[in-house]
Backbone as XML, in Angstrom:
<?xml version="1.0"?>
<chain id="A" units="angstrom">
  <residue number="1" name="MET">
    <atom name="N" x="1.093" y="-1.438" z="-0.307"/>
    <atom name="CA" x="0.040" y="0.019" z="-0.269"/>
    <atom name="C" x="1.048" y="0.928" z="-0.118"/>
  </residue>
  <residue number="2" name="ASN">
    <atom name="N" x="0.578" y="2.205" z="-0.608"/>
    <atom name="CA" x="1.429" y="3.568" z="-1.003"/>
    <atom name="C" x="0.701" y="4.604" z="0.072"/>
  </residue>
  <residue number="3" name="ALA">
    <atom name="N" x="1.878" y="5.387" z="0.316"/>
    <atom name="CA" x="1.065" y="6.717" z="1.703"/>
    <atom name="C" x="0.809" y="7.551" z="0.771"/>
  </residue>
  <residue number="4" name="ALA">
    <atom name="N" x="-0.442" y="7.996" z="1.717"/>
    <atom name="CA" x="-0.951" y="9.052" z="0.722"/>
    <atom name="C" x="-0.461" y="10.425" z="0.525"/>
  </residue>
  <residue number="5" name="SER">
    <atom name="N" x="-0.891" y="11.256" z="-0.733"/>
    <atom name="CA" x="0.435" y="11.993" z="-1.173"/>
    <atom name="C" x="-0.120" y="13.593" z="-0.909"/>
  </residue>
  <residue number="6" name="PRO">
    <atom name="N" x="0.212" y="14.599" z="-0.578"/>
    <atom name="CA" x="-0.203" y="15.696" z="-0.305"/>
    <atom name="C" x="-0.861" y="16.370" z="-1.145"/>
  </residue>
  <residue number="7" name="ALA">
    <atom name="N" x="-0.791" y="16.160" z="-2.146"/>
    <atom name="CA" x="-1.120" y="16.604" z="-3.609"/>
    <atom name="C" x="-2.974" y="16.541" z="-3.930"/>
  </residue>
  <residue number="8" name="GLY">
    <atom name="N" x="-3.984" y="16.232" z="-2.540"/>
    <atom name="CA" x="-4.964" y="15.886" z="-2.872"/>
    <atom name="C" x="-5.316" y="14.424" z="-3.553"/>
  </residue>
  <residue number="9" name="GLY">
    <atom name="N" x="-4.550" y="13.517" z="-2.959"/>
    <atom name="CA" x="-4.591" y="12.242" z="-3.580"/>
    <atom name="C" x="-3.918" y="11.747" z="-4.715"/>
  </residue>
  <residue number="10" name="ALA">
    <atom name="N" x="-2.963" y="13.328" z="-5.344"/>
    <atom name="CA" x="-2.715" y="13.298" z="-6.792"/>
    <atom name="C" x="-1.141" y="12.022" z="-6.206"/>
  </residue>
  <residue number="11" name="ALA">
    <atom name="N" x="-0.827" y="11.139" z="-6.898"/>
    <atom name="CA" x="0.753" y="10.626" z="-6.600"/>
    <atom name="C" x="1.435" y="11.432" z="-7.114"/>
  </residue>
  <residue number="12" name="ALA">
    <atom name="N" x="1.400" y="12.784" z="-7.932"/>
    <atom name="CA" x="2.477" y="13.366" z="-8.904"/>
    <atom name="C" x="2.007" y="15.013" z="-9.236"/>
  </residue>
  <residue number="13" name="MET">
    <atom name="N" x="2.570" y="16.001" z="-9.225"/>
    <atom name="CA" x="2.449" y="17.088" z="-9.432"/>
    <atom name="C" x="3.101" y="18.011" z="-10.944"/>
  </residue>
  <residue number="14" name="VAL">
    <atom name="N" x="2.789" y="18.484" z="-11.440"/>
    <atom name="CA" x="2.705" y="19.320" z="-12.387"/>
    <atom name="C" x="3.108" y="20.371" z="-12.255"/>
  </residue>
  <residue number="15" name="LEU">
    <atom name="N" x="4.167" y="21.427" z="-12.181"/>
    <atom name="CA" x="4.320" y="22.451" z="-11.603"/>
    <atom name="C" x="3.857" y="24.016" z="-12.323"/>
  </residue>
  <residue number="16" name="HIS">
    <atom name="N" x="4.122" y="23.427" z="-13.948"/>
    <atom name="CA" x="3.594" y="24.691" z="-14.741"/>
    <atom name="C" x="2.923" y="23.755" z="-15.990"/>
  </residue>
  <residue number="17" name="PRO">
    <atom name="N" x="1.892" y="24.561" z="-16.605"/>
    <atom name="CA" x="1.266" y="24.283" z="-17.625"/>
    <atom name="C" x="2.003" y="24.164" z="-18.856"/>
  </residue>
  <residue number="18" name="ALA">
    <atom name="N" x="3.283" y="24.463" z="-19.174"/>
    <atom name="CA" x="4.267" y="24.077" z="-20.178"/>
    <atom name="C" x="4.721" y="22.506" z="-20.250"/>
  </residue>
  <residue number="19" name="ASP">
    <atom name="N" x="4.897" y="22.239" z="-18.797"/>
    <atom name="CA" x="5.639" y="20.682" z="-18.030"/>
    <atom name="C" x="5.670" y="20.044" z="-19.036"/>
  </residue>
  <residue number="20" name="ASP">
    <atom name="N" x="6.819" y="19.169" z="-19.718"/>
    <atom name="CA" x="6.423" y="17.720" z="-20.070"/>
    <atom name="C" x="6.697" y="16.823" z="-19.195"/>
  </residue>
  <residue number="21" name="VAL">
    <atom name="N" x="6.708" y="17.330" z="-18.152"/>
    <atom name="CA" x="6.974" y="15.912" z="-16.760"/>
    <atom name="C" x="6.169" y="16.365" z="-15.597"/>
  </residue>
  <residue number="22" name="ALA">
    <atom name="N" x="6.057" y="14.968" z="-15.045"/>
    <atom name="CA" x="5.088" y="15.571" z="-13.562"/>
    <atom name="C" x="6.582" y="14.853" z="-12.596"/>
  </residue>
  <residue number="23" name="THR">
    <atom name="N" x="6.194" y="15.202" z="-11.302"/>
    <atom name="CA" x="7.212" y="15.129" z="-10.061"/>
    <atom name="C" x="6.662" y="14.000" z="-9.519"/>
  </residue>
  <residue number="24" name="ALA">
    <atom name="N" x="6.869" y="12.710" z="-9.220"/>
    <atom name="CA" x="6.549" y="11.720" z="-8.270"/>
    <atom name="C" x="6.256" y="12.603" z="-7.014"/>
  </residue>
  <residue number="25" name="LEU">
    <atom name="N" x="5.371" y="12.153" z="-6.170"/>
    <atom name="CA" x="5.536" y="12.548" z="-4.746"/>
    <atom name="C" x="5.235" y="11.586" z="-3.431"/>
  </residue>
  <residue number="26" name="ARG">
    <atom name="N" x="5.783" y="10.235" z="-4.387"/>
    <atom name="CA" x="5.706" y="9.279" z="-3.688"/>
    <atom name="C" x="6.109" y="7.955" z="-4.913"/>
  </residue>
  <residue number="27" name="PRO">
    <atom name="N" x="6.869" y="7.097" z="-4.321"/>
    <atom name="CA" x="7.588" y="5.902" z="-5.252"/>
    <atom name="C" x="6.029" y="5.602" z="-6.099"/>
  </residue>
  <residue number="28" name="LEU">
    <atom name="N" x="6.501" y="5.469" z="-7.449"/>
    <atom name="CA" x="5.370" y="4.761" z="-8.188"/>
    <atom name="C" x="6.152" y="3.563" z="-8.834"/>
  </residue>
  <residue number="29" name="SER">
    <atom name="N" x="4.672" y="2.569" z="-9.033"/>
    <atom name="CA" x="5.133" y="1.550" z="-9.856"/>
    <atom name="C" x="4.695" y="1.211" z="-10.459"/>
  </residue>
  <residue number="30" name="ALA">
    <atom name="N" x="5.462" y="0.105" z="-11.796"/>
    <atom name="CA" x="5.249" y="-0.058" z="-12.729"/>
    <atom name="C" x="4.076" y="-0.530" z="-13.566"/>
  </residue>
  <residue number="31" name="GLY">
    <atom name="N" x="3.216" y="0.152" z="-14.370"/>
    <atom name="CA" x="2.076" y="-0.122" z="-14.697"/>
    <atom name="C" x="0.745" y="0.319" z="-14.009"/>
  </residue>
  <residue number="32" name="GLU">
    <atom name="N" x="0.756" y="1.219" z="-12.749"/>
    <atom name="CA" x="0.038" y="1.947" z="-12.232"/>
    <atom name="C" x="-0.313" y="3.260" z="-12.942"/>
  </residue>
  <residue number="33" name="VAL">
    <atom name="N" x="-1.770" y="3.216" z="-12.484"/>
    <atom name="CA" x="-2.099" y="4.847" z="-13.449"/>
    <atom name="C" x="-2.098" y="5.822" z="-12.200"/>
  </residue>
  <residue number="34" name="VAL">
    <atom name="N" x="-1.400" y="6.775" z="-13.064"/>
    <atom name="CA" x="-0.922" y="7.682" z="-11.935"/>
    <atom name="C" x="-1.553" y="8.889" z="-11.911"/>
  </residue>
  <residue number="35" name="GLN">
    <atom name="N" x="-2.278" y="9.808" z="-10.821"/>
    <atom name="CA" x="-3.391" y="10.410" z="-11.292"/>
    <atom name="C" x="-1.920" y="11.781" z="-10.718"/>
  </residue>
  <residue number="36" name="ILE">
    <atom name="N" x="-2.327" y="12.713" z="-11.576"/>
    <atom name="CA" x="-0.833" y="14.030" z="-11.423"/>
    <atom name="C" x="-2.592" y="14.920" z="-11.609"/>
  </residue>
  <residue number="37" name="GLN">
    <atom name="N" x="-1.505" y="15.871" z="-10.362"/>
    <atom name="CA" x="-2.290" y="17.350" z="-10.164"/>
    <atom name="C" x="-1.624" y="18.292" z="-10.724"/>
  </residue>
  <residue number="38" name="GLY">
    <atom name="N" x="-2.406" y="18.824" z="-11.735"/>
    <atom name="CA" x="-1.685" y="20.410" z="-12.379"/>
    <atom name="C" x="-2.404" y="21.773" z="-11.570"/>
  </residue>
  <residue number="39" name="GLN">
    <atom name="N" x="-1.695" y="22.664" z="-11.827"/>
    <atom name="CA" x="-2.512" y="24.101" z="-11.231"/>
    <atom name="C" x="-3.974" y="24.050" z="-11.325"/>
  </residue>
  <residue number="40" name="ASN">
    <atom name="N" x="-4.776" y="23.686" z="-12.401"/>
    <atom name="CA" x="-5.802" y="23.841" z="-12.714"/>
    <atom name="C" x="-6.778" y="22.478" z="-13.297"/>
  </residue>
  <residue number="41" name="GLN">
    <atom name="N" x="-5.777" y="21.598" z="-13.457"/>
    <atom name="CA" x="-6.809" y="20.354" z="-13.775"/>
    <atom name="C" x="-6.021" y="19.383" z="-13.441"/>
  </residue>
  <residue number="42" name="THR">
    <atom name="N" x="-6.645" y="17.761" z="-12.805"/>
    <atom name="CA" x="-5.848" y="16.836" z="-12.833"/>
    <atom name="C" x="-6.275" y="15.925" z="-14.308"/>
  </residue>
  <residue number="43" name="THR">
    <atom name="N" x="-5.103" y="15.027" z="-14.369"/>
    <atom name="CA" x="-4.682" y="13.980" z="-15.027"/>
    <atom name="C" x="-4.171" y="13.107" z="-14.965"/>
  </residue>
  <residue number="44" name="SER">
    <atom name="N" x="-3.636" y="11.842" z="-15.647"/>
    <atom name="CA" x="-3.067" y="10.754" z="-15.655"/>
    <atom name="C" x="-2.484" y="9.982" z="-16.805"/>
  </residue>
  <residue number="45" name="VAL">
    <atom name="N" x="-1.433" y="9.428" z="-15.994"/>
    <atom name="CA" x="-0.705" y="8.446" z="-17.400"/>
    <atom name="C" x="-0.470" y="7.092" z="-16.497"/>
  </residue>
  <residue number="46" name="GLN">
    <atom name="N" x="-0.035" y="6.451" z="-17.158"/>
    <atom name="CA" x="0.407" y="5.061" z="-16.753"/>
    <atom name="C" x="1.901" y="5.117" z="-16.296"/>
  </residue>
  <residue number="47" name="ALA">
    <atom name="N" x="2.563" y="4.577" z="-15.226"/>
    <atom name="CA" x="3.376" y="4.531" z="-15.183"/>
    <atom name="C" x="4.647" y="3.041" z="-16.091"/>
  </residue>
  <residue number="48" name="LEU">
    <atom name="N" x="5.261" y="3.654" z="-16.895"/>
    <atom name="CA" x="5.646" y="2.219" z="-17.634"/>
    <atom name="C" x="6.804" y="1.429" z="-16.982"/>
  </residue>
  <residue number="49" name="GLU">
    <atom name="N" x="7.220" y="2.090" z="-15.719"/>
    <atom name="CA" x="8.588" y="1.472" z="-14.905"/>
    <atom name="C" x="8.105" y="2.142" z="-13.746"/>
  </residue>
  <residue number="50" name="ASP">
    <atom name="N" x="9.004" y="1.563" z="-12.437"/>
    <atom name="CA" x="9.375" y="1.937" z="-10.892"/>
    <atom name="C" x="9.780" y="3.553" z="-11.351"/>
  </residue>
  <residue number="51" name="ILE">
    <atom name="N" x="9.426" y="4.730" z="-10.556"/>
    <atom name="CA" x="9.858" y="5.739" z="-10.813"/>
    <atom name="C" x="10.165" y="6.079" z="-8.941"/>
  </residue>
  <residue number="52" name="ALA">
    <atom name="N" x="11.027" y="6.609" z="-8.612"/>
    <atom name="CA" x="11.344" y="6.799" z="-7.088"/>
    <atom name="C" x="10.848" y="8.222" z="-6.904"/>
  </residue>
  <residue number="53" name="LEU">
    <atom name="N" x="10.577" y="8.046" z="-5.936"/>
    <atom name="CA" x="10.276" y="9.548" z="-5.376"/>
    <atom name="C" x="10.926" y="10.817" z="-5.654"/>
  </residue>
  <residue number="54" name="CYS">
    <atom name="N" x="10.162" y="12.092" z="-6.132"/>
    <atom name="CA" x="10.544" y="13.131" z="-6.650"/>
    <atom name="C" x="11.319" y="13.049" z="-7.678"/>
  </residue>
  <residue number="55" name="HIS">
    <atom name="N" x="11.571" y="12.137" z="-8.626"/>
    <atom name="CA" x="11.801" y="11.921" z="-9.744"/>
    <atom name="C" x="10.637" y="12.451" z="-10.906"/>
  </residue>
  <residue number="56" name="LYS">
    <atom name="N" x="11.053" y="12.486" z="-12.258"/>
    <atom name="CA" x="10.199" y="12.836" z="-13.029"/>
    <atom name="C" x="9.538" y="11.628" z="-13.774"/>
  </residue>
  <residue number="57" name="LEU">
    <atom name="N" x="8.414" y="11.859" z="-14.645"/>
    <atom name="CA" x="7.925" y="10.932" z="-15.166"/>
    <atom name="C" x="7.325" y="11.736" z="-16.346"/>
  </residue>
  <residue number="58" name="ALA">
    <atom name="N" x="7.158" y="11.339" z="-17.825"/>
    <atom name="CA" x="6.973" y="11.638" z="-18.572"/>
    <atom name="C" x="5.623" y="12.005" z="-19.095"/>
  </residue>
  <residue number="59" name="LEU">
    <atom name="N" x="4.886" y="13.093" z="-19.312"/>
    <atom name="CA" x="3.477" y="13.326" z="-19.492"/>
    <atom name="C" x="2.977" y="13.261" z="-20.681"/>
  </residue>
  <residue number="60" name="ARG">
    <atom name="N" x="4.212" y="12.968" z="-21.931"/>
    <atom name="CA" x="3.894" y="12.955" z="-23.048"/>
    <atom name="C" x="5.049" y="11.879" z="-23.760"/>
  </residue>
  <residue number="61" name="PRO">
    <atom name="N" x="4.841" y="11.476" z="-25.042"/>
    <atom name="CA" x="5.914" y="11.058" z="-25.627"/>
    <atom name="C" x="7.276" y="11.750" z="-26.196"/>
  </residue>
  <residue number="62" name="LEU">
    <atom name="N" x="8.213" y="12.062" z="-25.521"/>
    <atom name="CA" x="9.507" y="12.899" z="-25.609"/>
    <atom name="C" x="10.334" y="11.897" z="-26.721"/>
  </residue>
  <residue number="63" name="ALA">
    <atom name="N" x="10.854" y="12.943" z="-27.583"/>
    <atom name="CA" x="11.711" y="12.527" z="-28.621"/>
    <atom name="C" x="13.271" y="12.539" z="-28.347"/>
  </residue>
  <residue number="64" name="ALA">
    <atom name="N" x="14.073" y="11.822" z="-29.307"/>
    <atom name="CA" x="15.422" y="11.740" z="-28.720"/>
    <atom name="C" x="16.084" y="13.240" z="-29.445"/>
  </residue>
  <residue number="65" name="GLY">
    <atom name="N" x="17.019" y="14.157" z="-28.309"/>
    <atom name="CA" x="17.167" y="15.364" z="-28.493"/>
    <atom name="C" x="15.966" y="16.273" z="-28.341"/>
  </residue>
  <residue number="66" name="GLN">
    <atom name="N" x="15.090" y="16.137" z="-27.827"/>
    <atom name="CA" x="14.181" y="16.803" z="-27.275"/>
    <atom name="C" x="14.281" y="17.988" z="-25.900"/>
  </residue>
  <residue number="67" name="PRO">
    <atom name="N" x="13.966" y="19.245" z="-26.007"/>
    <atom name="CA" x="14.495" y="20.141" z="-24.536"/>
    <atom name="C" x="13.621" y="19.772" z="-24.018"/>
  </residue>
  <residue number="68" name="VAL">
    <atom name="N" x="13.657" y="19.163" z="-22.720"/>
    <atom name="CA" x="12.342" y="18.977" z="-21.615"/>
    <atom name="C" x="12.213" y="20.353" z="-20.463"/>
  </residue>
  <residue number="69" name="ARG">
    <atom name="N" x="11.050" y="19.853" z="-20.522"/>
    <atom name="CA" x="10.438" y="21.255" z="-19.470"/>
    <atom name="C" x="9.567" y="20.930" z="-18.275"/>
  </residue>
  <residue number="70" name="LYS">
    <atom name="N" x="10.565" y="21.885" z="-17.220"/>
    <atom name="CA" x="9.826" y="21.447" z="-15.654"/>
    <atom name="C" x="10.466" y="22.940" z="-15.123"/>
  </residue>
  <residue number="71" name="TYR">
    <atom name="N" x="8.917" y="23.343" z="-14.662"/>
    <atom name="CA" x="9.031" y="24.568" z="-13.677"/>
    <atom name="C" x="8.456" y="25.572" z="-14.536"/>
  </residue>
  <residue number="72" name="GLY">
    <atom name="N" x="8.391" y="25.325" z="-16.285"/>
    <atom name="CA" x="7.980" y="26.087" z="-17.167"/>
    <atom name="C" x="9.224" y="26.537" z="-18.044"/>
  </residue>
  <residue number="73" name="GLU">
    <atom name="N" x="10.309" y="25.796" z="-17.960"/>
    <atom name="CA" x="11.904" y="26.443" z="-18.352"/>
    <atom name="C" x="12.528" y="24.811" z="-18.961"/>
  </residue>
  <residue number="74" name="VAL">
    <atom name="N" x="12.877" y="24.759" z="-19.398"/>
    <atom name="CA" x="14.341" y="24.006" z="-20.231"/>
    <atom name="C" x="14.672" y="23.264" z="-19.492"/>
  </residue>
  <residue number="75" name="ILE">
    <atom name="N" x="15.213" y="22.212" z="-18.420"/>
    <atom name="CA" x="16.121" y="21.538" z="-17.646"/>
    <atom name="C" x="17.133" y="20.573" z="-18.673"/>
  </residue>
  <residue number="76" name="GLY">
    <atom name="N" x="16.709" y="20.803" z="-19.799"/>
    <atom name="CA" x="17.504" y="19.354" z="-20.381"/>
    <atom name="C" x="17.255" y="18.871" z="-21.518"/>
  </residue>
  <residue number="77" name="PHE">
    <atom name="N" x="17.754" y="18.141" z="-21.813"/>
    <atom name="CA" x="17.301" y="17.593" z="-23.464"/>
    <atom name="C" x="17.786" y="15.551" z="-23.317"/>
  </residue>
  <residue number="78" name="THR">
    <atom name="N" x="16.309" y="15.152" z="-24.289"/>
    <atom name="CA" x="16.596" y="13.659" z="-23.897"/>
    <atom name="C" x="17.922" y="13.325" z="-24.759"/>
  </residue>
  <residue number="79" name="LEU">
    <atom name="N" x="18.537" y="12.096" z="-24.280"/>
    <atom name="CA" x="19.063" y="11.801" z="-24.646"/>
    <atom name="C" x="18.623" y="10.246" z="-25.749"/>
  </residue>
  <residue number="80" name="GLN">
    <atom name="N" x="17.358" y="9.996" z="-25.468"/>
    <atom name="CA" x="16.521" y="8.952" z="-26.266"/>
    <atom name="C" x="15.256" y="9.420" z="-26.079"/>
  </residue>
  <residue number="81" name="ALA">
    <atom name="N" x="14.703" y="8.362" z="-27.121"/>
    <atom name="CA" x="13.025" y="8.819" z="-27.162"/>
    <atom name="C" x="12.371" y="8.343" z="-25.574"/>
  </residue>
  <residue number="82" name="VAL">
    <atom name="N" x="11.483" y="8.863" z="-25.126"/>
    <atom name="CA" x="10.979" y="8.485" z="-24.175"/>
    <atom name="C" x="9.590" y="8.264" z="-24.170"/>
  </residue>
  <residue number="83" name="ALA">
    <atom name="N" x="9.003" y="7.277" z="-23.744"/>
    <atom name="CA" x="7.365" y="7.242" z="-24.460"/>
    <atom name="C" x="6.545" y="7.926" z="-22.653"/>
  </residue>
  <residue number="84" name="ALA">
    <atom name="N" x="5.117" y="8.144" z="-23.317"/>
    <atom name="CA" x="4.408" y="8.835" z="-21.904"/>
    <atom name="C" x="4.590" y="7.934" z="-20.775"/>
  </residue>
  <residue number="85" name="GLY">
    <atom name="N" x="4.894" y="8.286" z="-19.619"/>
    <atom name="CA" x="4.892" y="7.592" z="-18.370"/>
    <atom name="C" x="6.114" y="6.450" z="-18.312"/>
  </residue>
  <residue number="86" name="GLY">
    <atom name="N" x="7.506" y="7.384" z="-19.313"/>
    <atom name="CA" x="8.613" y="6.680" z="-18.860"/>
    <atom name="C" x="9.222" y="7.321" z="-17.517"/>
  </residue>
  <residue number="87" name="HIS">
    <atom name="N" x="10.529" y="6.788" z="-17.158"/>
    <atom name="CA" x="11.021" y="7.604" z="-16.229"/>
    <atom name="C" x="12.069" y="8.430" z="-16.662"/>
  </residue>
  <residue number="88" name="VAL">
    <atom name="N" x="11.992" y="9.582" z="-16.418"/>
    <atom name="CA" x="12.823" y="10.589" z="-17.118"/>
    <atom name="C" x="14.167" y="10.874" z="-15.588"/>
  </residue>
  <residue number="89" name="HIS">
    <atom name="N" x="15.003" y="10.839" z="-16.147"/>
    <atom name="CA" x="16.249" y="10.431" z="-15.212"/>
    <atom name="C" x="17.863" y="10.985" z="-15.886"/>
  </residue>
  <residue number="90" name="ILE">
    <atom name="N" x="18.499" y="10.846" z="-15.181"/>
    <atom name="CA" x="20.163" y="11.210" z="-15.503"/>
    <atom name="C" x="20.345" y="10.424" z="-16.563"/>
  </residue>
  <residue number="91" name="HIS">
    <atom name="N" x="19.678" y="9.411" z="-16.835"/>
    <atom name="CA" x="20.169" y="7.857" z="-17.291"/>
    <atom name="C" x="19.605" y="8.292" z="-19.170"/>
  </residue>
  <residue number="92" name="ASN">
    <atom name="N" x="18.831" y="9.307" z="-19.727"/>
    <atom name="CA" x="17.964" y="10.047" z="-20.863"/>
    <atom name="C" x="18.273" y="11.172" z="-20.546"/>
  </residue>
  <residue number="93" name="LEU">
    <atom name="N" x="18.373" y="11.662" z="-20.135"/>
    <atom name="CA" x="18.611" y="13.326" z="-20.023"/>
    <atom name="C" x="19.432" y="13.840" z="-19.631"/>
  </residue>
  <residue number="94" name="LYS">
    <atom name="N" x="20.047" y="15.029" z="-20.773"/>
    <atom name="CA" x="21.024" y="15.544" z="-20.372"/>
    <atom name="C" x="21.219" y="16.803" z="-19.824"/>
  </residue>
  <residue number="95" name="SER">
    <atom name="N" x="21.155" y="17.140" z="-19.066"/>
    <atom name="CA" x="21.108" y="18.659" z="-18.129"/>
    <atom name="C" x="22.058" y="19.696" z="-19.104"/>
  </residue>
  <residue number="96" name="GLY">
    <atom name="N" x="20.743" y="20.731" z="-18.841"/>
    <atom name="CA" x="20.813" y="22.193" z="-19.838"/>
    <atom name="C" x="22.024" y="22.780" z="-19.238"/>
  </residue>
  <residue number="97" name="ARG">
    <atom name="N" x="22.137" y="22.404" z="-18.199"/>
    <atom name="CA" x="22.677" y="23.255" z="-17.001"/>
    <atom name="C" x="24.154" y="22.611" z="-16.224"/>
  </residue>
  <residue number="98" name="ALA">
    <atom name="N" x="23.703" y="21.638" z="-15.698"/>
    <atom name="CA" x="25.028" y="20.733" z="-14.940"/>
    <atom name="C" x="25.508" y="19.872" z="-15.942"/>
  </residue>
  <residue number="99" name="GLN">
    <atom name="N" x="27.238" y="19.742" z="-15.283"/>
    <atom name="CA" x="27.904" y="18.883" z="-16.195"/>
    <atom name="C" x="28.082" y="17.702" z="-15.267"/>
  </residue>
  <residue number="100" name="ILE">
    <atom name="N" x="27.289" y="16.165" z="-15.609"/>
    <atom name="CA" x="27.590" y="15.482" z="-15.102"/>
    <atom name="C" x="28.421" y="14.491" z="-15.373"/>
  </residue>
  <residue number="101" name="THR">
    <atom name="N" x="29.804" y="13.481" z="-15.125"/>
    <atom name="CA" x="30.604" y="13.184" z="-14.952"/>
    <atom name="C" x="30.816" y="11.647" z="-14.624"/>
  </residue>
  <residue number="102" name="SER">
    <atom name="N" x="31.284" y="10.912" z="-14.924"/>
    <atom name="CA" x="31.313" y="9.557" z="-14.236"/>
    <atom name="C" x="32.630" y="9.132" z="-14.515"/>
  </residue>
</chain>
């Protein structure tokens, strides 16, 4: 059983209407239909994989090389295509600001 979410029962939230991703308010499970709270509406998307607390999931299909918006601002560019409901994180998103080296 998942813990309650602070956004009126939603499991994820969108911070700006132009955002391409939502932020998980709790851990999400693959196959789960995720309720997403926006400023003026609630929507849903099916999580394609497990997504950790505070990580991002795609609200719609994202093409490889596409800019990704969060907070209404471009936060980076996809390294590969990401389907709606897919996990968006450092494995498939190159930051537009920070440079991560391994």
